[in-house]
C-alpha positions as MATLAB code, in Angstrom:
seq = 'XXXXXXXXXXXXXXXXXXXXXXXXXXXXXXXXXXXXXXXXXXXXXXXXXXXXXXXXXXXXXXXXXXXXXXXXXXXXXXXXXXXXXXXXXXXXXXXXXXXXXXXXXXXXXXXXXXXXXXXXXXXXXXXXXXXXXXXXXXXXXXXXXXXXXXXXXXXXXXXXXXXXXXXXXXXXXXXXXXXXXXXXXXXXXXXXXXXXXXXXXXXXXXXXXXXXXXXXXXXXXXXXXXXXXXXXXXXXXXXXXXXXXXXXXXXXXXXXXXXXXXXXXXXXXXXXXXXX';
ca = [
     -30.537  -45.674   51.863;
     -29.472  -46.667   55.357;
     -25.887  -47.780   55.713;
     -27.199  -50.837   57.541;
     -29.241  -51.953   54.552;
     -28.140  -55.138   52.766;
     -29.113  -56.899   49.510;
     -31.280  -59.274   51.527;
     -33.438  -56.578   53.084;
     -35.734  -55.939   50.123;
     -33.938  -52.745   49.119;
     -31.968  -54.282   46.248;
     -32.646  -56.491   43.272;
     -31.965  -60.228   43.115;
     -34.330  -63.066   42.455;
     -35.049  -65.975   44.840;
     -36.310  -69.165   43.162;
     -39.211  -71.196   44.432;
     -38.145  -73.832   46.925;
     -40.313  -76.639   45.569;
     -38.384  -79.138   43.474;
     -39.347  -81.714   40.937;
     -39.121  -85.451   41.403;
     -36.449  -87.360   39.512;
     -38.743  -87.830   36.513;
     -37.070  -86.248   33.488;
     -39.227  -83.495   31.977;
     -39.333  -83.324   28.185;
     -40.663  -81.124   25.399;
     -41.465  -83.176   22.285;
     -39.083  -85.820   23.569;
     -36.206  -83.407   24.266;
     -34.966  -83.702   27.860;
     -34.847  -80.489   29.874;
     -32.432  -81.833   32.489;
     -30.462  -84.905   33.400;
     -31.952  -87.646   35.548;
     -29.910  -86.662   38.597;
     -30.750  -82.944   38.552;
     -33.099  -81.502   41.183;
     -34.670  -78.322   39.776;
     -37.055  -75.777   41.249;
     -40.439  -75.592   39.555;
     -39.641  -72.086   38.301;
     -36.326  -73.172   36.776;
     -37.930  -76.161   35.110;
     -40.654  -73.993   33.587;
     -38.019  -71.534   32.404;
     -36.242  -74.353   30.576;
     -39.523  -75.656   29.154;
     -40.496  -72.274   27.712;
     -37.019  -71.752   26.282;
     -37.115  -75.183   24.640;
     -40.566  -74.485   23.180;
     -39.180  -71.320   21.610;
     -35.992  -73.034   20.403;
     -37.986  -75.733   18.642;
     -40.376  -73.148   17.159;
     -37.372  -71.228   15.796;
     -36.128  -74.422   14.153;
     -39.533  -75.117   12.598;
     -39.545  -71.582   11.126;
     -36.111  -72.103    9.592;
     -34.519  -69.508   11.891;
     -32.240  -72.051   13.567;
     -30.267  -74.896   12.063;
     -31.792  -78.330   12.507;
     -28.542  -79.623   14.004;
     -28.717  -77.199   16.956;
     -29.040  -79.533   19.947;
     -30.464  -78.543   23.317;
     -28.257  -79.386   26.281;
     -29.452  -80.534   29.691;
     -27.769  -77.623   31.486;
     -30.490  -75.099   30.621;
     -28.124  -72.907   28.585;
     -29.183  -72.165   25.013;
     -26.535  -71.840   22.328;
     -25.696  -68.377   21.038;
     -27.357  -69.274   17.736;
     -30.504  -70.438   19.529;
     -30.714  -67.260   21.595;
     -30.413  -65.137   18.470;
     -33.009  -67.234   16.636;
     -35.454  -66.951   19.539;
     -35.116  -63.164   19.452;
     -35.916  -63.222   15.725;
     -38.860  -65.541   16.326;
     -40.369  -63.226   18.937;
     -39.856  -60.164   16.752;
     -41.749  -61.900   13.942;
     -44.480  -63.467   16.063;
     -45.450  -60.896   18.687;
     -47.584  -57.994   17.582;
     -47.137  -55.130   20.061;
     -49.539  -52.223   19.396;
     -48.436  -48.657   20.035;
     -50.533  -47.308   22.923;
     -52.863  -44.445   22.072;
     -52.718  -41.108   23.827;
     -56.090  -41.873   25.422;
     -54.845  -45.212   26.774;
     -51.723  -43.543   28.166;
     -53.800  -40.889   29.927;
     -56.106  -43.507   31.468;
     -53.133  -45.505   32.686;
     -51.517  -42.406   34.146;
     -54.638  -41.493   36.108;
     -55.029  -45.053   37.421;
     -51.344  -45.409   38.380;
     -50.367  -41.856   39.298;
     -48.440  -43.036   42.357;
     -46.104  -45.044   40.113;
     -44.851  -41.832   38.512;
     -44.648  -39.745   41.673;
     -41.273  -38.138   42.274;
     -39.686  -37.256   45.571;
     -41.811  -39.636   47.660;
     -39.855  -40.999   50.610;
     -40.559  -43.149   53.624;
     -38.630  -43.704   56.819;
     -38.844  -47.469   57.201;
     -37.728  -50.251   59.463;
     -38.320  -53.956   59.074;
     -37.832  -57.436   60.452;
     -36.715  -59.851   57.745;
     -37.495  -63.560   57.796;
     -35.263  -64.656   54.923;
     -36.181  -67.426   52.507;
     -33.027  -69.466   52.025;
     -32.422  -72.848   50.341;
     -33.951  -75.652   52.382;
     -35.910  -73.400   54.717;
     -39.324  -74.617   55.924;
     -41.434  -71.854   54.363;
     -44.566  -72.769   56.339;
     -42.713  -72.586   59.651;
     -41.030  -69.356   58.556;
     -44.412  -67.787   57.803;
     -45.728  -68.805   61.215;
     -42.749  -67.134   62.914;
     -43.222  -63.996   60.831;
     -46.961  -63.852   61.563;
     -46.282  -64.317   65.268;
     -43.761  -61.459   65.231;
     -46.220  -59.224   63.366;
     -48.900  -59.921   65.946;
     -46.496  -59.264   68.811;
     -45.309  -55.856   67.577;
     -48.862  -54.762   66.763;
     -50.249  -55.758   70.160;
     -47.330  -55.072   72.464;
     -47.757  -54.603   76.222;
     -46.442  -51.050   76.453;
     -42.723  -51.731   76.467;
     -40.547  -48.927   75.122;
     -39.839  -50.145   71.585;
     -41.013  -53.708   70.896;
     -40.288  -53.418   67.169;
     -36.609  -52.652   67.696;
     -36.273  -55.435   70.262;
     -37.904  -57.949   67.889;
     -35.685  -56.813   65.011;
     -32.522  -57.344   67.061;
     -33.647  -60.822   68.112;
     -35.298  -62.113   64.926;
     -34.268  -60.237   61.794;
     -32.021  -61.900   59.207;
     -30.933  -58.472   57.925;
     -27.883  -56.642   59.338;
     -30.242  -53.713   59.955;
     -31.613  -55.769   62.853;
     -28.681  -54.559   64.939;
     -30.011  -51.036   64.384;
     -33.515  -51.999   65.455;
     -34.453  -52.819   61.868;
     -33.894  -49.286   60.589;
     -33.486  -48.874   56.829;
     -33.618  -45.090   57.035;
     -35.261  -42.880   54.423;
     -35.980  -44.806   51.211;
     -37.386  -44.005   47.797;
     -39.060  -46.534   45.534;
     -35.853  -46.720   43.494;
     -33.951  -47.927   46.552;
     -36.129  -51.036   46.894;
     -36.961  -54.233   45.083;
     -40.128  -53.503   43.051;
     -42.387  -55.848   45.011;
     -41.202  -54.282   48.283;
     -41.700  -50.759   46.942;
     -45.260  -51.519   45.824;
     -46.232  -52.295   49.406;
     -44.617  -49.176   50.842;
     -45.089  -46.352   48.369;
     -48.290  -44.880   46.972;
     -50.044  -45.495   50.292;
     -50.870  -43.293   53.272;
     -50.234  -45.898   55.971;
     -47.997  -44.960   58.884;
     -47.090  -47.412   61.624;
     -46.652  -51.173   61.527;
     -48.293  -52.475   58.360;
     -51.134  -54.907   59.176;
     -49.789  -57.503   56.742;
     -46.564  -59.278   55.962;
     -44.696  -57.830   52.993;
     -43.496  -60.499   50.557;
     -40.339  -59.922   48.561;
     -37.821  -62.043   46.685;
     -35.770  -62.038   49.887;
     -38.417  -63.387   52.218;
     -41.138  -62.108   54.512;
     -40.957  -58.691   56.131;
     -42.675  -57.139   59.120;
     -42.574  -53.455   58.140;
     -43.101  -50.226   60.046;
     -43.372  -46.878   58.276;
     -42.239  -44.226   60.749;
     -42.693  -41.135   58.561;
     -43.643  -40.221   55.011;
     -42.900  -37.406   52.600;
     -45.550  -37.355   49.892;
     -43.536  -36.120   46.921;
     -45.111  -34.601   43.805;
     -47.139  -35.914   40.874;
     -45.602  -34.608   37.636;
     -47.966  -33.591   34.805;
     -48.839  -36.232   32.232;
     -46.832  -34.561   29.468;
     -43.562  -35.028   31.369;
     -44.059  -38.739   31.956;
     -45.885  -39.765   28.771;
     -42.832  -41.623   27.458;
     -42.564  -43.690   30.628;
     -46.299  -44.395   30.572;
     -46.172  -45.544   26.936;
     -43.194  -47.792   27.726;
     -45.124  -49.378   30.617;
     -48.120  -50.082   28.359;
     -45.901  -51.546   25.642;
     -44.312  -53.826   28.236;
     -47.756  -54.960   29.407;
     -48.720  -55.732   25.817;
     -45.455  -57.635   25.284;
     -46.034  -59.741   28.408;
     -49.588  -60.578   27.338;
     -48.541  -61.441   23.788;
     -45.628  -63.594   24.956;
     -47.789  -65.546   27.391;
     -50.375  -66.181   24.686;
     -47.686  -67.301   22.232;
     -46.090  -69.646   24.765;
     -49.505  -71.053   25.671;
     -50.132  -71.759   21.987;
     -46.757  -73.488   21.603;
     -47.328  -75.556   24.743;
     -50.753  -76.616   23.481;
     -49.206  -77.905   20.276;
     -46.314  -79.713   21.978;
     -46.013  -83.029   23.769;
     -45.088  -81.955   27.297;
     -43.897  -84.490   29.870;
     -43.017  -84.064   33.540;
     -44.046  -80.416   33.950;
     -47.416  -78.665   34.134;
     -47.433  -75.482   32.046;
     -51.214  -74.883   32.166;
     -52.010  -71.548   33.743;
     -48.428  -70.941   34.867;
     -46.916  -67.455   34.812;
     -43.886  -67.631   32.577;
     -40.584  -66.792   34.283;
     -39.431  -65.398   30.941;
     -41.498  -62.277   31.582;
     -41.303  -61.823   35.316;
];
């Protein structure tokens, strides 16, 4: 990883919450408040609390948690509640063991995910999403920069100049250079856009990550090798089990939400932050 790389460049792991916030209406699950009246929460944080409260109440109804366990308005479950929720999920979620055939199909369809030794020499221009930022205006600036570096007028290195002027990453002082990266060096959503592809040059799209919007140029690639199925079967099976867990958890939470009286938050069709 380049020495100029920073946690905000997309080459590290930290989550950025959605910037939208709720009104001052108190959200409740079966009458239990998820926050105090003066708290301003992001939509993602509010949904996280709602799903946790659904599970806490379900654990109580199953006799896994004492009836006198009281939910706070700070979003932090008690140690007993956390333990009871784990027990509830163990009892309620049926996770099938993937068959050898399913593992082989998944491996063929996602071979790039298990490639070893793949590297890319990358530089970027980061438009960071920070609290209070106007995301629409930020996107317009990022799109304008992408257009400029893809249709430059012949100047020596328009990408490096734009990175120095616009990038919110310290790498901007080095023309945006992140150096040679592997998928393990990057946040997963950033890596998915870079690795497993043949593109070289400025990518024709903005790359979205938990850190913001990136204009990305791939300068060089080293393809790496695809290991045989037998050497990665364990990793493939783990990936399929995780997919099954995510699906089962979402279905279970949807069932609980359908049976609950939900106020102040829309849980229909929402991805659950519990499994992101």
